[in-house]
C-alpha positions as CSV (number, residue, x, y, z in Angstrom):
1,X,7.1,-2.4,37.6
2,X,7.2,-4.8,34.7
3,X,6.0,-3.3,31.4
4,X,3.2,-5.4,29.8
5,X,3.1,-5.4,26.0
6,X,0.7,-7.1,23.6
7,X,2.3,-8.3,20.4
8,X,-0.5,-9.0,18.0
9,X,1.0,-10.3,14.8
10,X,-0.4,-12.2,11.8
11,X,0.9,-14.4,9.0
12,X,3.0,-11.6,7.5
13,X,4.3,-9.5,10.3
14,X,4.5,-12.5,12.4
15,X,4.1,-12.4,16.2
16,X,7.6,-13.7,16.7
17,X,9.1,-10.9,14.5
18,X,7.3,-8.4,16.8
19,X,8.3,-10.1,20.1
20,X,11.9,-10.6,19.0
21,X,12.2,-7.0,17.9
22,X,10.6,-5.6,21.1
23,X,12.7,-7.9,23.4
24,X,15.9,-6.6,21.8
25,X,14.9,-3.1,23.1
26,X,13.0,-3.9,26.2
27,X,14.4,-7.2,27.5
28,X,12.5,-7.1,30.8
29,X,9.0,-6.6,29.3
30,X,6.3,-9.1,29.8
31,X,5.0,-9.9,26.3
32,X,1.6,-11.4,25.5
33,X,1.4,-12.9,22.0
34,X,-1.7,-12.8,19.8
35,X,-1.7,-14.3,16.2
36,X,-4.3,-13.0,13.7
37,X,-5.3,-14.8,10.5
38,X,-4.5,-12.1,7.9
39,X,-3.6,-12.7,5.0
40,X,-4.9,-16.2,5.0
41,X,-8.3,-14.6,5.8
42,X,-8.9,-11.2,4.1
43,X,-8.9,-8.1,6.3
44,X,-12.1,-6.0,6.5
45,X,-14.0,-3.4,8.6
46,X,-14.2,-4.2,12.3
47,X,-16.1,-2.1,14.8
48,X,-15.8,1.1,12.7
49,X,-12.1,0.8,11.6
50,X,-11.0,-0.4,8.2
51,X,-8.6,-3.2,7.1
52,X,-8.5,-5.0,10.3
53,X,-8.0,-8.7,11.2
54,X,-9.4,-10.5,14.2
55,X,-12.2,-9.4,16.5
56,X,-12.5,-6.7,19.2
57,X,-13.1,-9.5,21.8
58,X,-9.8,-11.2,20.9
59,X,-7.9,-8.0,21.3
60,X,-9.6,-7.1,24.6
61,X,-8.9,-10.5,26.1
62,X,-5.3,-10.5,24.9
63,X,-4.6,-6.9,26.1
64,X,-5.6,-7.4,29.8
65,X,-3.7,-4.6,31.6
66,X,-1.1,-4.1,28.9
67,X,0.4,-0.6,28.7
68,X,1.7,-1.0,25.1
69,X,0.5,-2.8,22.0
70,X,2.3,-3.5,18.8
71,X,0.5,-4.8,15.8
72,X,-0.2,-4.6,12.1
73,X,-3.8,-5.6,11.7
74,X,-5.5,-5.9,15.1
75,X,-8.6,-3.7,15.4
76,X,-8.3,-0.9,18.0
77,X,-11.7,0.5,18.3
78,X,-13.7,2.6,20.7
79,X,-14.8,-0.6,22.4
80,X,-11.3,-1.8,22.8
81,X,-10.0,1.4,24.2
82,X,-12.9,1.5,26.7
83,X,-11.9,-2.0,27.9
84,X,-8.2,-1.2,28.2
85,X,-7.7,1.7,30.7
86,X,-4.0,0.8,31.2
87,X,-3.2,1.2,27.5
88,X,-0.9,4.2,26.7
89,X,0.7,3.3,23.3
90,X,-0.4,1.4,20.2
91,X,2.4,1.1,17.6
92,X,1.1,0.0,14.2
93,X,3.5,-1.5,11.7
94,X,1.8,-0.1,8.7
95,X,2.1,3.0,6.5
96,X,-1.1,4.3,8.0
97,X,-3.0,3.2,11.2
98,X,-6.3,2.5,9.4
99,X,-7.1,-0.3,11.9
100,X,-7.2,2.2,14.8
101,X,-10.0,4.6,15.7
102,X,-7.8,7.7,16.2
103,X,-10.5,9.8,17.7
104,X,-11.2,7.1,20.4
105,X,-7.5,6.7,21.0
106,X,-7.0,10.4,21.6
107,X,-10.0,10.5,23.9
108,X,-8.5,7.6,25.8
109,X,-5.1,9.3,26.1
110,X,-3.4,6.6,23.9
111,X,-0.7,7.6,21.5
112,X,-0.8,5.8,18.1
113,X,2.3,5.5,16.0
114,X,2.7,4.1,12.5
115,X,5.5,2.9,10.1
116,X,5.7,5.2,7.1
117,X,7.9,3.8,4.3
118,X,8.1,0.3,5.7
119,X,7.2,-1.2,2.4
120,X,8.4,1.5,0.1
121,X,11.2,-0.5,-1.5
122,X,8.9,-3.6,-2.1
123,X,6.0,-1.6,-3.4
124,X,8.2,0.5,-5.7
125,X,9.9,-2.6,-7.2
126,X,6.5,-4.3,-7.7
127,X,5.0,-1.3,-9.4
128,X,8.0,-1.2,-11.8
129,X,7.5,-5.0,-12.4
130,X,3.9,-4.4,-13.3
131,X,4.8,-1.5,-15.6
132,X,7.4,-3.6,-17.5
133,X,5.1,-6.6,-17.6
134,X,2.2,-4.6,-19.0
135,X,4.3,-2.7,-21.6
136,X,6.0,-5.9,-22.9
137,X,3.1,-8.4,-22.5
138,X,5.2,-10.6,-20.4
139,X,2.5,-12.6,-18.4
140,X,0.2,-13.0,-21.4
141,X,3.0,-14.2,-23.7
142,X,4.3,-16.6,-21.1
143,X,0.8,-18.0,-20.4
144,X,0.2,-18.5,-24.1
145,X,3.5,-20.2,-24.7
146,X,3.1,-22.5,-21.8
147,X,-0.4,-23.3,-23.1
148,X,1.1,-24.4,-26.4
149,X,0.7,-21.2,-28.5
150,X,3.7,-19.5,-30.1
151,X,2.6,-15.9,-30.8
152,X,5.0,-14.8,-33.5
153,X,2.6,-12.0,-34.4
154,X,3.7,-10.1,-31.2
155,X,6.8,-9.2,-33.2
156,X,4.6,-7.4,-35.8
157,X,5.1,-3.6,-35.5
158,X,1.5,-2.8,-34.5
159,X,1.7,-5.3,-31.6
160,X,5.1,-4.5,-30.4
161,X,5.5,-3.2,-26.9
162,X,7.1,0.0,-25.6
163,X,10.5,0.6,-24.1
164,X,10.8,2.6,-20.9
165,X,13.8,4.4,-22.4
166,X,12.4,7.6,-24.0
167,X,8.8,6.9,-22.9
168,X,6.9,9.4,-20.8
169,X,5.6,7.8,-17.5
170,X,3.1,9.7,-15.3
171,X,3.2,9.1,-11.6
172,X,0.1,10.1,-9.6
173,X,1.4,10.5,-6.1
174,X,4.9,11.2,-5.0
175,X,5.4,9.9,-1.5
176,X,7.9,7.3,-0.3
177,X,6.9,4.8,-3.1
178,X,6.2,7.2,-6.0
179,X,9.5,9.0,-5.5
180,X,11.4,5.7,-5.5
181,X,9.7,4.6,-8.7
182,X,10.6,7.9,-10.3
183,X,14.3,7.6,-9.6
184,X,14.4,4.1,-11.2
185,X,12.4,5.2,-14.2
186,X,14.8,8.1,-14.8
187,X,17.7,5.6,-14.6
188,X,15.9,3.6,-17.3
189,X,15.7,6.8,-19.5
190,X,12.1,7.6,-19.1
191,X,10.6,11.1,-19.0
192,X,8.8,11.2,-15.7
193,X,5.8,13.4,-14.9
194,X,4.5,13.8,-11.4
195,X,1.1,14.9,-10.2
196,X,0.9,15.5,-6.4
197,X,-0.3,18.7,-4.7
198,X,1.9,17.9,-1.7
199,X,5.1,17.2,-3.6
200,X,8.0,19.6,-3.2
201,X,8.8,21.1,-6.7
202,X,12.5,21.4,-5.9
203,X,12.7,17.7,-4.8
204,X,10.8,16.5,-7.9
205,X,13.2,18.5,-10.1
206,X,16.2,17.2,-8.3
207,X,15.0,13.6,-8.9
208,X,14.9,14.3,-12.6
209,X,11.1,14.5,-12.9
210,X,8.6,17.2,-13.8
211,X,5.7,18.4,-11.6
212,X,2.5,19.0,-13.5
213,X,-1.2,19.0,-12.8
214,X,-3.2,15.8,-13.1
215,X,-4.9,16.5,-16.4
216,X,-1.7,17.5,-18.1
217,X,0.0,14.3,-16.8
218,X,-2.8,12.1,-18.1
219,X,-2.8,13.7,-21.6
220,X,0.9,13.4,-22.0
221,X,1.6,10.0,-20.5
222,X,1.4,6.7,-22.5
223,X,2.1,5.0,-19.2
224,X,0.5,6.0,-15.9
225,X,1.1,4.5,-12.4
226,X,-0.9,5.4,-9.3
227,X,0.8,6.0,-6.0
228,X,-1.5,8.3,-4.1
229,X,-2.8,7.7,-0.6
230,X,-6.6,6.9,-0.5
231,X,-8.6,9.7,1.2
232,X,-12.0,11.2,0.8
233,X,-10.5,13.6,-1.7
234,X,-8.7,10.9,-3.8
235,X,-11.5,8.4,-3.9
236,X,-12.1,7.7,-7.6
237,X,-9.5,10.3,-8.4
238,X,-9.1,8.5,-11.8
239,X,-12.7,8.3,-13.1
240,X,-14.2,8.0,-16.5
241,X,-13.6,11.7,-17.3
242,X,-9.9,11.4,-16.3
243,X,-9.4,8.1,-18.1
244,X,-10.7,9.8,-21.3
245,X,-7.7,12.1,-21.2
246,X,-5.2,9.3,-21.7
247,X,-3.5,8.7,-25.0
248,X,-5.0,5.9,-27.1
249,X,-3.4,2.6,-26.1
250,X,-2.1,3.8,-22.8
251,X,-0.9,1.5,-20.1
252,X,-2.5,2.0,-16.6
253,X,-1.0,0.5,-13.4
254,X,-2.6,0.6,-10.0
255,X,-0.7,-1.0,-7.1
256,X,-1.7,1.7,-4.5
257,X,-5.3,1.5,-3.4
258,X,-8.4,0.2,-5.3
259,X,-10.5,3.2,-4.3
260,X,-8.2,5.6,-6.3
261,X,-9.6,4.2,-9.6
262,X,-13.2,3.9,-10.9
263,X,-13.2,0.4,-12.2
264,X,-16.6,0.6,-14.0
265,X,-15.3,2.1,-17.3
266,X,-12.2,-0.1,-17.5
267,X,-13.7,-3.1,-19.5
268,X,-15.0,-0.9,-22.2
269,X,-11.8,1.1,-22.5
270,X,-9.8,-2.1,-22.8
271,X,-12.1,-3.6,-25.4
272,X,-12.0,-0.4,-27.5
273,X,-8.2,-0.1,-27.3
274,X,-8.4,3.2,-25.5
275,X,-6.5,1.3,-22.8
276,X,-3.8,-0.8,-24.3
277,X,-3.0,-2.7,-21.1
278,X,-4.1,-2.6,-17.4
279,X,-2.0,-3.9,-14.5
280,X,-3.7,-4.2,-11.1
281,X,-2.7,-5.3,-7.7
282,X,-5.6,-3.6,-5.8
283,X,-9.3,-3.6,-6.5
284,X,-12.6,-1.9,-5.6
285,X,-13.6,-5.2,-4.2
286,X,-11.0,-7.6,-2.7
287,X,-11.0,-10.3,-3.8
288,X,-12.8,-9.6,-7.1
289,X,-16.0,-11.5,-7.6
290,X,-16.2,-14.7,-9.6
291,X,-18.0,-12.9,-12.5
292,X,-15.5,-10.0,-12.6
293,X,-15.6,-8.7,-16.1
294,X,-11.9,-8.0,-16.4
295,X,-11.0,-11.6,-15.6
296,X,-10.9,-12.9,-19.2
297,X,-9.5,-9.9,-21.1
298,X,-6.0,-10.7,-22.5
299,X,-4.5,-7.2,-21.9
300,X,-5.1,-7.3,-18.1
301,X,-2.5,-8.3,-15.5
302,X,-3.9,-8.9,-12.0
303,X,-2.1,-9.9,-8.8
304,X,-3.6,-10.4,-5.3
305,X,-2.5,-7.2,-3.4
306,X,1.1,-8.3,-3.3
307,X,3.0,-5.0,-3.9
308,X,4.1,-4.5,-0.3
309,X,4.9,-8.2,0.3
310,X,8.6,-8.9,1.0
311,X,10.4,-10.5,3.8
312,X,12.3,-7.3,4.4
313,X,9.1,-5.4,4.7
314,X,7.8,-7.6,7.5
315,X,11.2,-7.4,9.3
316,X,11.4,-3.7,8.8
317,X,7.9,-3.2,10.1
318,X,8.6,-5.0,13.3
319,X,11.8,-3.0,13.8
320,X,10.0,0.3,13.3
321,X,7.3,-0.4,15.9
322,X,9.8,-1.9,18.3
323,X,11.9,1.3,18.0
324,X,8.9,3.3,19.0
325,X,8.4,1.1,22.1
326,X,12.1,1.7,23.0
327,X,11.5,5.5,22.7
328,X,8.4,5.2,24.9
329,X,10.3,3.3,27.6
330,X,13.2,5.8,27.6
331,X,10.8,8.7,27.8
332,X,11.9,10.1,24.4
333,X,9.7,11.7,21.8
334,X,7.9,9.2,19.6
335,X,8.8,9.5,15.9
336,X,5.7,8.9,13.9
337,X,2.6,9.8,15.9
338,X,-0.7,9.7,14.1
339,X,-2.6,11.6,16.8
340,X,-0.1,14.2,18.2
341,X,-2.9,16.0,20.1
342,X,-2.7,13.2,22.7
343,X,0.8,14.3,23.6
344,X,-0.1,17.9,24.5
């Protein structure tokens, strides 16, 4: 019997990347393509799941009697599972399957896999770029020069930036991305502090970093970069009380998830100099509103959620989900299962 597979790509992890990767492992499969509009159109909540693109109706129609689905952003909700009784595997090409209702998937007997570490290299490199850009005023100085202004006063000692060599950098979160950032910072000569209750002390030490509690990290770090996963426990992990612990003039970078940071106090802290610079790739509201109060502050760097965006990330994501499909077809254990109860 021919295996039917839905390949629901988008404008980043493109449908052809998914279909080519799957065909390389299951050449006889019947593939149904579906193309979704993210990131040309922002993701959002759909039918009770978060960060999804497209509609439940699109997915149901495209699924038909497919047994397997590979996707990055398609919403797999209770309604979708109810309409797809043949479905047995959903392989999501993301670090976490937030576009899948895991409870509904388990009730329906559908295994859900994901792709941890798919964008670790890209996100780590981007975070380091933001750190350097914020510490050395690179975007601001470039924009001013291109606008006709030569800021020689940046060379005055009070305005001079920091070097990574010898500077303490605090990393909040030490997963696949944070640990990569730490190793590069150590190579630069930074002293690296790590706050993560799940980090292995021996591994942190082996990487040349120091494991501390969050308050200690914030007090000691002139530069702080966020790399934690967003959960109920980590929402607004860095709030006004925590921000007050930072050294005066600290550099704060968030390229992980907007919800980790309370954005309300940031404008005041930047205007007062408590924060010397702020570099953001993620926001509490995406995109930020037209009247966003941080928009016109000179010590702010803002990019549109690009940290995980590289061609290699998209290609790697397709390969990871296709490999899970290959394991499924061969009857092997799946590698990254988000709802292992369904396998019992």
